[in-house]
C-alpha positions in Angstrom: 10.1 123.6 -36.2 12.0 120.2 -36.3 13.0 121.4 -33.1 9.5 121.8 -31.5 8.2 118.3 -33.4 11.5 116.4 -31.6 10.5 118.2 -28.4 7.1 117.0 -28.7 8.1 113.4 -29.6 10.6 113.0 -26.3 7.8 114.7 -24.3 5.2 111.7 -25.6 7.9 108.9 -25.4 8.6 110.2 -21.4 5.2 110.0 -20.9 4.8 106.5 -22.2 7.2 105.0 -20.5 5.9 106.3 -17.1 2.6 105.2 -18.1 4.2 101.7 -18.3 6.3 101.9 -15.2 3.2 102.7 -13.2 1.5 99.9 -14.9 3.7 97.6 -14.0 4.1 98.7 -10.5 0.3 98.4 -10.2 0.3 95.1 -11.1 2.8 93.7 -9.0 1.4 95.1 -6.2 -2.3 94.2 -6.6 -4.8 91.6 -7.8 -7.1 92.9 -10.2 -10.2 90.1 -9.5 -13.3 89.6 -12.1 -16.7 89.8 -9.8 -17.1 86.3 -9.6 -13.1 85.9 -8.0 -14.0 89.2 -5.5 -17.4 87.3 -4.5 -15.3 84.1 -3.5 -12.9 85.7 -1.6 -14.0 88.7 0.2 -16.1 87.4 3.6 -12.8 86.1 4.4 -11.1 89.0 3.9 -11.4 92.7 4.9 -13.7 94.9 2.1 -12.6 98.1 2.1 -14.4 100.8 0.2 -12.4 103.6 -1.0 -15.2 106.0 -1.9 -16.2 108.9 -0.2 -19.0 108.8 2.8 -21.4 109.7 0.7 -21.0 108.1 -2.2 -21.1 105.0 0.4 -24.3 106.2 1.7 -25.7 106.2 -1.8 -25.1 102.4 -1.9 -21.8 100.2 -1.2 -21.6 96.6 -1.4 -22.7 94.4 1.9 -20.4 94.0 4.5 -17.7 97.0 3.6 -16.3 99.9 5.4 -16.0 102.7 4.5 -12.0 104.4 4.8 -11.9 107.0 2.1 -8.9 108.0 -0.2 -9.2 111.6 1.8 -8.3 110.0 4.7 -6.5 106.6 3.6 -3.3 108.3 5.2 -4.8 108.8 9.0 -6.6 105.9 9.3 -4.7 102.6 7.0 -3.5 101.3 10.8 -7.8 100.2 11.1 -7.0 97.6 8.3 -5.4 94.6 9.5 -1.8 93.8 7.5 -1.7 90.0 8.4 -5.2 89.3 6.3 -6.1 90.0 2.8 -7.7 93.1 1.8 -10.2 93.7 -0.9 -10.8 97.2 -2.1 -12.9 99.0 -4.1 -14.2 102.0 -5.3 -16.0 103.8 -8.0 -14.1 102.5 -11.3 -10.2 101.6 -9.5 -8.3 104.4 -9.9 -8.3 105.5 -6.1 -8.9 102.0 -4.8 -5.1 101.1 -6.9 -3.6 104.2 -5.4 -4.7 102.9 -2.1 -3.5 99.5 -2.7 -0.3 100.9 -3.3 0.1 102.9 -0.1 -0.9 99.9 1.6 1.8 97.9 0.2 4.2 100.7 0.9 3.3 99.7 4.6 4.0 96.5 4.3 0.4 94.6 3.2 1.0 91.9 0.8 -2.5 90.2 0.1 -3.9 92.9 -2.1 -6.8 92.8 -3.9 -9.0 95.6 -6.0 -12.4 94.5 -7.8 -12.0 95.0 -11.5 -14.0 97.5 -13.2 -14.9 99.4 -9.3 -18.1 100.0 -7.9 -20.1 100.9 -11.2 -19.5 97.4 -12.7 -21.3 95.6 -9.4 -23.7 93.4 -9.9 -24.1 91.7 -6.6 -25.6 92.6 -3.2 -25.8 96.2 -2.0 -26.7 98.2 0.8 -27.7 101.9 1.0 -28.7 103.7 3.6 
C-alpha cells in the first residue's frame, strides 16, 4: 500500500514539473496581452485567428485572418516572420501552441490575446 502511495506521489511530482516547464517555455515564447494592449498593436501586426473556419465565420476580430490550428503546419508560411504576429483563439490554448510552433520556425515577435476571443469586447465581424 505504501508503494502505491509513493508511485502516485512520483507521478504527481512528474506532472507538476512538466506543467511548470511548459508554463516557463510558453512565457518565454509568447507575450500575453490584455485587450487594451492587444488593440494598441494589432493594426500594425498580422492578426491571426487560429480557430476553425466555422468558429471564425461565427464572429472574429475585425481585420483577422483565419489560419486554423488544424492547418497551421501547412499554412504557417503565409505569416511573415519579419512582422509582429498577434494570435488568438477561443480561450488561449490553441494560440499558445501555434506560438510555440512559430517560435521553433524562427518567429520572434509573438503575442496572444489574454482570455481569447471569449473575453473580447471590441469590434467583431461575422459572416
